[in-house]
N, C-alpha and C positions, 0 to 999 in steps of 0.2 A: 887608256881607259878600259880596254878589255881586261887587262890584268887586274885593275881595281875592282871591276864588276865581278870577276871570278873570285877574287879574295873575299868580297862580301858574301858570296854564296857559300864559301868554304869556311866562314868564320862562325864560331859558336857564339850565340847572343848572350851567353852567361859569362864566359871568361874573356870574350872578345879576342880569342886567339884561333889559329887554324885548328880544325878538328883533330882531336886525339882520341883514337878508338871511337869513331862516331857511331851513334845508334839513332834509328829513326822510329818515332812514335807512330801509332796508328792514325793520328791526325795529319801526318805528313811532315812534321817539323823534326829537325835533327839537332843533336847536342853531343858534346863529349860525354862519354859514359860516366866518368867521374863527376862531371858538373851536374848532370841530371840526377844522379844518385844522391849527391849532397843536398841538392835543392829539395828533393822529395823528403829526405830525412828531416829537413828543417821546416817543412810545411806543417801548419797546425791543423789543417783540415783532415778529416778522416779519408776523404777521397783524394787521390793524386790528380794533378792537373798539369796541362801543358803551360809552361811559363809564357809562351808567346801568344797563343790563341785562347788560353784559359779553358780549353776543353777538359771536362772532368771525366775520369775513368773510375767506374765503380770498382773494378778490380785492377790493381796495379799491373800494368803491362810487363811482360817479360822482355828485358832489354837484350836485343840481339845485335851484334856488330854488323854494320853495313859495309861489306867488303868493297863494293865498287866505290862508294864515297870515300872510304879510307884510302884506297889506292890513289884516287884523284888528289886527295889532300896531301898524301906523301909526295906525289909528283910535284905538286905546287911548292911544297917546302924545299924540294931539291932545287927548283928553279930559283928560289930566293937565296941560295948560297952564293949567287953571283954578287950579292950585296958586299961580300968580303972584298971583292975586287974594286969596289968604289971606296976610296979612302975616307972621304967625308960625305956621307949621303944627305940629301935634303930631309929635314926633320918631318915635313908635312906630307911628302909623297908616299903613297902606298908601295910603290915599286922603287927599287934603288935608283936614284937619280943623283948625279954628282952635284954637290952644293957649290955655289959661286961666291957666296958671302956668308959670314957668321955675324949675328947681332949680339954684341956683348951685353946689352941690357936685358934682352929677352933670353939670351943664351940658347939660341937656336940657329941651325944652319939652314940656308935658303937656296933653292935653285932659282934660275932666272925667272921662272913663272911665278913662284911665290914671292920672290924679291920685289917684283913689280907691284905687288899688293901690300907690301910691308910698309909700316909707318915711316915717313920721311922726316920726322921731327929730330932735332939735334941730339936729344938724349939717346936716341937709338944709334949707337956707334957701330958701323959696319967694318969688319976686317976680312982678311983673306980667310978661307975656310980653315977651321981649326977643330981639334977634337974637343967634345963637350963632356963635362962631368956626368956622373950617374944621376938618375932621376931625383935621388934624395937631396942632391946639392943644387938642383935647378930651381930658380925662383919661379918660373912660369908653371912648374908642375906642382901639384898638391900631393900630399902624402896619400897613400892608398885609402880609398873611401869604400865603405860598404854600401852597395846599391841594391843588391838583391840576394837574399838567401845566403848571406855569409860569404859570398864570392868577392874577392878584392881585386882591384886593378888600379892603375895610375890614371888620374883624370887630368887631361891637358887643359890649361887655362884658356887656350885659344878655342878649344871645343866649347868650353864654358861660355866664352865671349861670343860664340856664334861665328867665329871666323872659319875659313875653309880648312877643313881637316877631316880625318876619318870620322864617320858618323858614329855617335855614341848610341848604340841601339838599346842599351839597357835604360838610359834616361828617357828615350822615346817610348819604350814599353811602359815605364812608370807613368809618364804623362798620359799615355793612351789609356792605361788602366784607371787613372783618376777620372779622365773624361768619360770613360765608359760607366764608371760608378755613378757619376752625376747624371748621365743619360738614363741609367737604370732607375735612379730615384725619380727622375722626371717621368719615365715610362710608368712606374708604379703609381704615381700621382694621376697621370692621364688615364690609366686603367681604372683607378678608383672613381674618377670623374665619369668615365664612360659607363661604369656599372651603375652609378647613381642615375645617369640619364636613362639607361635601360630600365631601371626600376620605375622611374617616372613614366616612361613610355608604356610599360606593362600596366601600371596603375591606371593611366588614361585609357588604355585599350580595354581594361576590365570595366572601367566606368562607361565607356562607349557601348560595350556589349550589354551592360546592365540597363542602360537607357533604351537600347534596342529591344531588349526583353520586356521592359516595362511598357514600351510603346506597343509592342505586339499584343501583350496581355490587355492593355487598355483598349486597343482597337477592337479586339475580339469581344471584350466585355461590353463596350459601348454599342457595337454592332448588334450583339445579342439583346441588349437592353432596348435599343431602338426597334428591333424586330418585334419584341414583346409589346412595346408601346403601340406600334403600328397595328398589331393584331387586336389589342384591346380597343384602340380608337376605331378600327374598322368594325369590331363587334358593337361598340357603342353607337357608331353611325347607323348600323343596321337596325339596332334596337330603337333608336330615336326615329328613324325613317318609318319603321313599322308602326310606331305609335302615331306618327303623323298620318300614315295611310289609314290606320284603324279609325282615327278621329274623322278623317275625310269621309270614309265609308259610312260612318255613323251619322254624320251631318248630312251626307248626300241622301241616305235612306229617309231621314226625317224630312228633309226638304222635298224629296220626291213624293212622300205621302201628302205633304201640304199642297204640293202642286196638283196632285190627283184630286184632292178634296176641292180645291179651287176650280179645277176644270169641271167637276160635277156641278158645282154651284153656278159656274158660268153657263153651263148647258141649261140648268133649271131657270136661270134668269132670262136666258134667250127665249125659252118657251113662254114664259110669262110676258115678255116683251111682245112676242108675236101675237099672243091672245089679246093683249091690250090694244095693239095696233089694229087688229081685226075688229074689235069692238068700236074703236074710234072711227073706223071707216064705214060701219053699218049705218043704215038710214032708218032702221026700225027702233024707235025709242023703247018699246016694250022689251025688246031683246036686251038692250043695254041695261035696263032696270033689273030684269030677271037675273042676268049674269052677275050683276053687282051683288044681289042678295045671296046668291049661291057661293060665290068665290071671293067674298069681300076680304077675308083674311089672306088669301093667296095674292090678291092684287095690291093690297095696301099695307102689307107688313114687311116690305122689302128692306126698310131702313131700321127695323127693330130686331134686336137679338142677333144682329149680324156679327158673329164672332169668328166666322170661318175664314175671312179674308185676312190679309196682312194687317189692315187697320184693326180688325176685330181681335186678332190674336195679340195685338199690341207689340211694342218695341222689344219687350222681354223675350218673346218667342224668337226674334231674330238674333238677339244677343246669345240666347241659349244655343242657337244654331252655329255660332262661330266656333273655330278650333280653340281648344284649351291651351293657349300659348303658355300659360303659367306652368301647366303640367309638363309640357315639352321642355321648358327651360329647366325645371327642377330635375327632370330625367337626365338631361344633358349635364347639368351641374353636378349631380350626384355621381354620375358615371365618371366625369373628369376627376372629381375628388377621390373616387375609389382608385383611379389609375395612379394619381399622385401618391396616395397612401401606399399602394402596392409598390410603387417605384421607390419610395423611401424605405420600405421594408427590405427591398432587394439591396439597397445601398446601406442598410442599417443606419439610416439617418432618422433620428427621432423628430417628430413634429413639434415645433416650437411656436405654432401660431397662437397658442393660448398663453404666451409669455406675458406676465403682468408686472408692473413696477410696484415696489414696496414704498408706500408713502412715508412710512416710519423712518426710512433712511434718507429721505429727500432733504437737501439743504434748504435754508430759510428763503433763499432767493430763487428757488426752483418751484415752478408751478406744474403740478401733475394733473392731467386731464381726468375727467370722470371715469372714462373707460380704462384708466391706468395704463395707457399705451403711449402717451405723448408727454414730453417735458418741454418747457420753454422757460427762458430767463425772465424773471420778474423784478422790476425795479423796486417795488414795494415788498417788504418781507412778508412771507406768508405766516398765517397764524397756526403753524404746526406745533403740536405739543412737544415738550422736551422729552426726548427718549435717548437712552444710551446708544442706540443704533444710528442716530441721526448724524449726518455729515456736517461738518463745519463749512466745507467747500460746496460749490454748486453742482452736486452730482447725486445720483440715486442708483440703488441696486435693484435687480429683479427679485421677485419673491422666490421663484424656484431656482434651484441650482443644478449643476451637471457634475456628476461624479463618475460617469463612465459613458462609453458610446460616442457616436458622432451626432452632431447637432448643427443645424443651419437656420439662420434667421436673417431677415432683411430689415434695414432701417432707412427711413426717409429723412434727409437732413436739409437744413437751410443753406442756401448758397453763401449768405453773408453771416456775420457773427463769428463766434468762437465756440466750437464744440468738440467733444471727444467721445469716442465709443470704444468699448473693449470688454474685458472680463477682469474679475478680481476675486481673490479669496474672501470669504465672509469676515475673517479676522483682520482685514485691512484697517489701519488706524482711522479714527473718526475726527481727530483734531490735528492741527498743525500742518506743516508743509508736506510731511510724509503721507498725509491722507489723500493727496491728489493722485489721480490716475497716472500711472507710469513713473511716479516719483519714488517708488519703492519696489521691492522684489516680490510683492504680492499682487501686482496688477500689470496688465499689458493693454496698451491703448493706441488708437489712431487719432491724430489731432488735425484740425483744420482751422485756420484763422484768416478771415476776410478773403477767401478765395485764393490764398497763397498755396504753394505746394504742400502736399500732405507731409506729416512727420510722424514717425513711429517712436513711442516712448516706453521704456521699461527700466526699472532699477535706477532711475535718474539719468539714464543715457538716452539721448535724442538723436535720431537719424532722419534727416530731411530727404524726402524723395524728390525726384526731378519732375514728377507728374503733377500738373495743376488739376483741380477738380473740373470735370467736364459734365457731370450730371448730379442729381440730388438723391440717388438711390445706391445704397451699398449692400453687399452681401457679406455675411460673416460665417465662416465655417470652422467648427471646433471638432477636432479628433482627439478625445481625451487620452486614450491609450497610446496613440502615436506621439502625443505631446506637440501637436501642431495647431496653431491659430492663424487662419488666413483671412485676408480682407480683399474684396473684389469690388470693382466699380461696374455697375450694371447698366451701361448705356452703350448703344452701338454694339461693337464686339465687346464682350465681357473682358475687362482688363484686370489682371492680377496685380495688386498693389504691393503686398508684403506678406510674409509668413514668419511668425515667431516659432522658434523651436524651444521647448522646455519640457521638464519632467514634472508633470502636475501631481501634487500629493494631497490636495484637499478639494472639496467641492468648489466649483466655479460658478459665479453669478455674472450675468450681463450687467454692465455698468454704463450709464449715460451721463454726460456732463454738458451743461450749457453755462457759458461764462458772461456774455455781454448781450447788448441789444440785438434783436433779430435772430437770436440763437434758438433753434427749434430742432428737436429730434423725435421721431416717431417710430415705434416698432410696428412692422407690417406683417 
């Protein structure tokens, strides 16, 4: 076994023979000088490579003979000369071992060890060891085959059949190369998949960073906005409280003057009462008669022209003395309205509180209120005049349109019935199925039917939401330049229902639709 292992170490993997003029490459593998030279001459690649490990050399290495390896190979060859002393050696042993039998069918000689593993079938006739013909005449051996870079050698059929014999290193190298090529393809595929995953990770990381930036900006913006609102509310509070204090001081001054006048009258009345009581207690009739003649007016006019007391001043004086609650309310309301107006200016949101409905577009079963802000379904057809703008369906457009900026309005809807709210281009069809909200590419709408989940409709495509209506007030926000139309439910915590994304190219009008009984929609 030691000799076999040594032979393997001294065998060139190209010619499968003991080294002749061995050279060692920088990668550590050794070859016959002639074998490696022929191999490199036949390689198609620009760069030379090691046949065993495939290491590539940018510059073809200079081949220098390895003396130590050459000496060892020569010594091993000398040891093999003892093969001549063995008359008939075993075909399969690496080291000369006398054969004990020869198989006439296989035409091979076998030692005791390999004979025990040989086929025992009758066609394999065994004889005493005999000399075998050359390889070209042997059935079990094939003619020389080209396995690598033009180098030829005889391939034993037993090696091909996997039986125990000297290892065919070239065949192993070829199989290894094929397997490595498959592995490289698999590796390239995995690298591509990993790169795709890394791209997705980077994309999500960028998205996460963008969300954080937006969150920080919105937090800063809302904080600043709330701070301004607080300042304005505090200023309004101070102004309203000052108005209340001013009115209180004014009323208090007026009431104090009245009290002072009444106190003076009280004192005067007390004096009169004292004089009268004194007269009543006197026993001299002449005194009573004389006093009556002198001060008749003072004693007997107490109930006439008495307009100084509360009764005399009448109820009006007390009403005039109350605080002017209406003025306080107007001051507060105007201040709040101003704050909201300033808030909308800061948000660039235009006021739509004056949005009115265009009766000339209302369908015949649509009833429009006198203030042009509420629509309801009518079983009886309305006596609307026929106009080109009038819808065949039960819907109506707003008078004003939006061609730029941000706009927000609220609608109050019925819990039951069937209704739709949204926006539409003014050139939306007025007749046929395509004229209904969301059934075309010129309108976007939110629909509700009998308290079932909301559904969003555009261009004939319907998307049903999982959320059931929980209140009867909705908010609609339009950002024309950004191409966003958002719907919100305004009860409890405000809930975002859906946002349409589109590139708006024409003026947009609010549109309301009521389809059946109990359907009512109002602009607030």
